[in-house]
C-alpha positions, 0 to 999 in steps of 0.5 A, a space after each residue: 431123757 433120763 439118766 441111768 442109775 449107773 451113771 448117777 452112781 458113777 457121777 456121785 462117786 467120782 464127784 465125791 472123791 474129786 470134791 475131797 481132793 479139792 477140799 484138801 488142796 484148798 486147805 493146803 493153799 489156805 494154810 500156805 497163804 493165810 494160815 487158818 485164821 478167820 472164818 475162811 480157815 474154819 470153813 475149809 476145815 469143815 468142808 474137808 471134814 464133810 468131804 472125808 466123811 462122805 467118801 468114807 461112807 461111800 467107800 464103806 458101801 463099796 463105791 470107791 473111786 475105782 469102782 465105776 471103772 471096774 468090770 463088775 460095775 460095767 457089767 451091772 445091769 440097771 435092775 442089778 444097780 437098783 437092787 444094789 441100791 435098795 440093799 445099801 439103803 437098808 444097811 444105811 437105815 440100820 446104821 442111822 437107827 444105831 446112831 440115833 438110838 444112843 444119841 449122836 455124839 459130836 465126833 459122829 456128827 460128820 458121819 451121820 450127815 454123810 450117811 443122810 446125804 448118801 441116803 438122800 442121793 440113793 433115793 433120788 437115784 431110784 426115781 
């Protein structure tokens, strides 16, 4: 049995937001317990930055944590979800081209990684 596009969207969105909350809590615990010394502190910070960037990207494309519970999402057909994803992918491709045209600056690397991660998910969701 295949999973619906809507179910994949909802799962990805909720998981991204849950991962962000988890990364925030883990960093807080790291700071309380051991400070940010050593590789564990750096790893927690990197994980948090990646999660923040992904949530920011998906929020910018309308997939907030609340969206899967909205009437708009519930009423969305699979065909409409497919069209919606295709539209998002076109916007993502445009954003990638803009970022790559001038070279990716260090401060933009997390956003670029998140955009690529979201695009990859969307491609897989359509299969």
